[in-house]
C-alpha positions, -999 to 999 in steps of 0.1 A, spaced: 216 172 253 198 140 239 161 137 246 149 110 270 118 92 272 100 88 302 69 74 303 53 53 335 59 16 335 32 -9 345 8 -1 316 -4 -38 319 -43 -37 330 -63 -66 331 -73 -85 301 -106 -81 289 -130 -110 296 -127 -143 275 -150 -158 261 -163 -199 272 -136 -223 257 -110 -196 250 -74 -201 265 -77 -186 307 -49 -156 317 -29 -184 326 2 -180 308 -8 -204 287 -8 -205 247 -35 -191 230 -55 -217 209 -51 -211 173 -78 -234 162 -106 -217 188 -93 -179 174 -91 -190 140 -131 -200 139 -138 -169 159 -115 -144 136 -137 -165 103 -169 -160 126 -158 -122 128 -155 -119 92 -190 -130 79 -206 -107 99 -191 -79 89 -189 -93 51 -230 -98 51 -235 -72 69 -220 -53 41 -238 -71 18 -271 -68 35 -273 -29 47 -244 -15 23 -238 -32 -15 -231 -14 -38 -217 16 -16 -182 14 -7 -187 8 28 -210 -3 55 -225 17 83 -227 1 117 -245 21 136 -272 25 111 -273 -3 91 -269 13 58 -241 24 29 -225 54 21 -191 63 -5 -161 70 9 -133 69 -17 -148 66 -54 -179 45 -57 -161 15 -64 -182 -11 -41 -148 -6 -23 -156 -33 10 -166 -61 -17 -133 -54 -39 -113 -51 -1 -128 -82 7 -119 -106 -21 -90 -127 -19 -99 -124 22 -126 -145 11 -105 -169 -7 -75 -174 23 -106 -180 43 -116 -210 16 -147 -197 8 -141 -205 -34 -182 -202 -43 -184 -167 -28 -150 -155 -45 -165 -166 -78 -195 -148 -75 -181 -117 -64 -158 -119 -93 -190 -116 -110 -206 -95 -96 -178 -74 -102 -174 -74 -134 -209 -65 -141 -214 -38 -114 -178 -16 -111 -177 17 -138 -147 35 -135 -155 62 -161 -177 80 -132 -175 120 -121 -157 115 -89 -127 131 -72 -109 99 -62 -79 97 -42 -51 83 -64 -34 70 -33 -62 50 -20 -75 37 -54 -43 24 -62 -38 4 -25 -74 -9 -29 -88 -12 -62 -57 -16 -83 -41 -39 -59 -76 -58 -47 -80 -68 -87 -45 -75 -100 -48 -100 -57 -81 -114 -72 -70 -117 -111 -36 -138 -98 -57 -155 -72 -84 -165 -96 -75 -201 -109 -65 -212 -72 -101 -196 -64 -115 -224 -97 -127 -193 -116 -122 -202 -150 -92 -186 -166 -88 -172 -207 -60 -184 -222 -36 -166 -220 -40 -156 -181 -21 -144 -161 -12 -124 -187 -47 -119 -194 -80 -120 -181 -109 -96 -177 -100 -89 -136 -64 -77 -153 -88 -57 -178 -104 -40 -147 -67 -28 -129 -52 -16 -160 -77 7 -170 -86 19 -126 -45 25 -131 -54 44 -161 -73 71 -147 -50 78 -118 -20 82 -146 -33 119 -152 -20 129 -117 12 117 -123 20 147 -151 37 167 -130 73 189 -134 85 167 -108 67 136 -114 57 135 -81 16 130 -81 -11 147 -76 -34 134 -47 -64 135 -61 -80 133 -96 -114 131 -113 -117 92 -132 -135 111 -159 -119 144 -163 -83 141 -152 -70 167 -123 -93 195 -118 -75 231 -116 -73 241 -87 -62 209 -72 -37 215 -39 1 201 -58 3 194 -18 11 157 -18 22 138 15 52 109 15 36 80 10 11 93 -15 41 97 -38 62 66 -28 33 38 -26 26 25 -59 62 2 -71 45 -28 -55 5 -24 -80 26 -10 -110 56 -30 -111 26 -62 -114 4 -41 -138 35 -39 -159 46 -65 -162 15 -83 -166 -2 -64 -198 35 -54 -214 29 -18 -208 54 1 -191 43 34 -182 30 23 -145 61 10 -136 78 39 -151 60 68 -131 61 46 -102 97 46 -102 103 89 -112 82 95 -84 103 66 -61 135 84 -79 118 123 -70 113 111 -35 152 100 -28 166 131 -47 144 153 -23 160 136 14 179 161 38 215 160 41 211 142 67 190 112 47 153 122 65 119 133 46 94 155 57 60 141 55 43 165 31 61 184 -3 46 207 -28 47 184 -61 51 211 -84 82 229 -69 97 200 -52 95 217 -18 91 205 18 57 217 32 50 195 68 93 192 74 86 164 100 104 136 94 91 96 111 78 65 102 45 70 104 14 86 87 22 105 56 52 90 54 45 47 64 39 32 30 70 48 15 92 30 32 76 -8 33 75 -1 -9 111 7 -6 113 -33 7 87 -44 -8 88 -35 -45 134 -49 -40 121 -79 -29 90 -78 -60 115 -67 -82 149 -83 -69 161 -44 -69 189 -39 -54 189 -4 -56 155 2 -38 169 -20 -8 200 3 -12 178 31 -6 156 16 24 191 7 40 200 43 41 166 59 48 171 35 81 202 44 91 192 82 93 154 69 114 175 49 135 203 80 139 180 108 142 141 94 153 149 64 174 149 63 214 143 35 238 129 12 208 105 36 201 98 59 171 91 98 170 89 131 152 123 150 143 129 184 119 141 167 86 172 186 86 183 193 121 167 155 137 157 175 168 127 160 183 90 179 171 66 151 189 76 127 216 42 106 198 32 73 189 9 68 161 -12 39 155 -2 36 117 37 35 125 29 -6 144 38 -14 109 80 -10 111 83 -42 130 67 -64 106 90 -43 80 121 -48 103 113 -88 99 112 -84 66 154 -70 67 163 -97 90 161 -75 122 139 -97 145 155 -82 178 146 -45 173 112 -52 161 104 -76 185 115 -50 211 93 -17 188 66 -46 190 65 -53 228 63 -16 230 39 -8 214 19 -44 227 20 -22 262 -6 8 247 -31 -18 235 -30 -36 265 -34 -1 285 -65 4 262 -76 -22 243 -67 -11 213 -42 15 200 -50 54 198 -45 71 163 -20 89 189 2 83 219 21 108 241 47 88 248 64 109 278 28 117 293 22 76 286 -18 88 274 -38 95 243 -33 129 224 -65 150 226 -92 147 199 -65 119 184 -82 89 212 -97 68 188 -90 34 173 -109 27 133 -97 -12 140 -67 -1 123 -43 -34 113 -11 -25 116 1 -40 152 -15 -74 137 3 -69 110 36 -68 126 23 -98 144 14 -118 123 53 -111 106 68 -118 136 55 -149 146 62 -165 110 95 -154 120 104 -165 159 70 -186 165 74 -167 201 35 -171 215 38 -137 227 25 -132 188 0 -150 197 -13 -133 227 -20 -102 210 -39 -120 183 -57 -136 212 -60 -99 226 -72 -78 196 -100 -107 190 -112 -104 225 -113 -67 229 -126 -58 194 -157 -82 195 -165 -68 230 -160 -33 229 -170 -29 185 -193 -54 179 -226 -50 172 -261 -56 157 -244 -50 123 -209 -56 116 -181 -36 136 -178 -3 147 -146 20 145 -137 30 179 -141 69 186 -124 75 221 -109 44 234 -104 55 272 -150 56 272 -156 31 243 -173 59 222 -183 43 189 -181 62 155 -207 52 124 -186 37 100 -162 4 97 -134 12 69 -128 -15 42 -95 -20 56 -109 -37 84 -118 -71 62 -89 -67 34 -67 -65 64 -72 -63 101 -94 -94 99 -68 -109 72 -34 -110 92 -50 -118 123 -64 -156 105 -36 -162 90 -11 -154 128 -35 -182 136 -34 -203 103 5 -216 97 -12 -241 71 -31 -215 46 -17 -210 13 -3 -181 15 26 -193 42 35 -222 12 72 -229 23 78 -238 -20 66 -276 -13 36 -265 -36 32 -256 -64 13 -251 -102 28 -251 -135 11 -230 -154 11 -231 -195 9 -195 -211 16 -184 -248 49 -172 -239 61 -209 -220 57 -224 -193 58 -204 -155 51 -216 -116 25 -199 -96 14 -211 -57 42 -215 -49 39 -197 -19 68 -159 -8 37 -135 -16 43 -101 -12 20 -76 8 7 -43 -6 -1 -17 23 -37 -28 19 -27 -62 26 -41 -77 -12 -16 -106 -18 8 -106 -50 24 -139 -65 61 -123 -73 61 -159 -99 35 -146 -121 52 -115 -130 80 -139 -148 47 -152 -167 46 -121 -185 76 -110 -188 89 -125 -223 59 -105 -232 66 -71 -216 103 -71 -230 88 -77 -269 61 -50 -267 86 -31 -249 115 -37 -276 88 -30 -305 81 1 -285 118 17 -291 120 1 -326 91 27 -333 102 55 -312 138 52 -333 126 44 -366 99 80 -361 134 98 -346 153 87 -376 122 100 -401 119 133 -380 157 142 -386 156 134 -419 129 154 -424 145 183 -410 172 177 -428 157 179 -461 135 209 -454 169 227 -441 183 217 -473 155 234 -490 153 264 -475 190 268 -483 185 262 -516 211 232 -514 178 204 -520 195 167 -533 180 131 -530 195 122 -500 215 91 -503 210 59 -491 231 63 -461 216 88 -445 193 71 -425 222 46 -409 249 78 -404 263 71 -371 253 113 -361 218 99 -365 221 68 -347 239 83 -317 205 110 -318 182 76 -314 201 58 -286 200 93 -266 165 98 -273 156 63 -261 180 65 -229 156 93 -217 123 79 -221 91 104 -215 87 107 -176 51 115 -167 43 124 -137 17 112 -111 -3 110 -73 -8 123 -36 -31 119 -7 -60 137 5 -45 176 17 -49 208 25 -32 240 23 -7 238 52 4 262 72 9 237 106 32 208 112 18 174 103 -14 166 78 -31 129 82 -49 124 54 -65 158 50 -66 165 91 -41 193 100 -29 191 131 -19 225 154 12 232 165 -9 235 200 -19 198 195 
């Protein structure tokens, strides 16, 4: 019997009072210029508070006006906010922060860091800032964008993550020590998103540096997940990276899975990779067949397709934006409007929302100022121009300022029912939430360039075109210019060709050595003739070795041993919840 949703109608509630000068609740379209300035003011209130009270710590604690390290001790908020500065037009501060980061950030530290978070926030943030440096007026070195200090920092950070990929499956651990590698006894349980969210950053890094190892490990991880899907085409929530066995078998589009699907689409667009897009489209069929009910998406058992949790999670609000990237606009708008009704009910999206009951889930009533619904609004507004999407932006600005703004920044909303606050302002508030809001209200921003303007850049490998638009946002909203990958492809291909030749040479040399030792041990030794190295047999062996490049395994989300149904960033939710 099919599962039917029973949720109350009339979730809409009165909008929060509008500030003076803002459009009224009479159905008029929000004034983009007005809200653009409001969003900019939000950014600087949060950013200045971080600099004054929290730097060089990772994040600001807005209720106590101090800082703390959260994801590794990288001055993370500064890295995450860097490209937002340029999008807001602050060239001078961008330039200053680039110098500060080069002087202060050190990755040779004895810290256990999340592989997933370090990649999307640190590697992604540095890569984006590197590719935007010239636009920001930074004096770039010869060979840019194929070289540069921020690129070298991104590469250094990524290399610190590579030991996590050294598993039998090629799927990475969730945590790695930046100085010592994977700790003995590290849990092998990694969330699906933590395995499948590398191709954007790692392929960019390989293209810019010429080192294929990053793209190789990201592709291996994606392939292993694809091979691990169930017979009905779904993937679970967490998997053991040593054995390849699913630990949490709930399938959905939300927490623990979300950015895996996102990166199949964005990786396909970035790399013009038909295989990645084909993977996503197959998943999309299974998702629509088994998890979609009345334009909501539920959690189901990955092998049976039966509903296990009829909940909506705030992280799932990225999905309409992803649908827009593949042109599925009608379905995207219907799902977006469902999610928007929840926002209007509470003034934000609770972490978990029980769809049949139409209310929050116990202990998951908070809203940490997440960007996903605003992200979808930005994508859909670019695709449709529907003013309803600007209304969401207006509501977000009004509610965040009214509920969350404190003297030192903006505080996480601990409980949307009574608007209690928590002492944290995550770095993604400046990297994503504010950025997507600003871009929603700024249709002429360079990020939205339609190709009418561009920069021609001379590199040691020829001329390339940059800044023509079509930026790909990583899952932390750090924009990557796809054209930059072409700037350095010649370098990459030449370097890979040299590596292949060296690999072939040494494999042939080993083969000759083994042959000589065998003849000597059997008493049949005589000098090998000149045809030895060029024999067809040896060439075949070399080609086989070349085709089967060494596969290095990497990655994971922070997690605990699982005896339950679902986990989100290491927090275990029992069946009863």
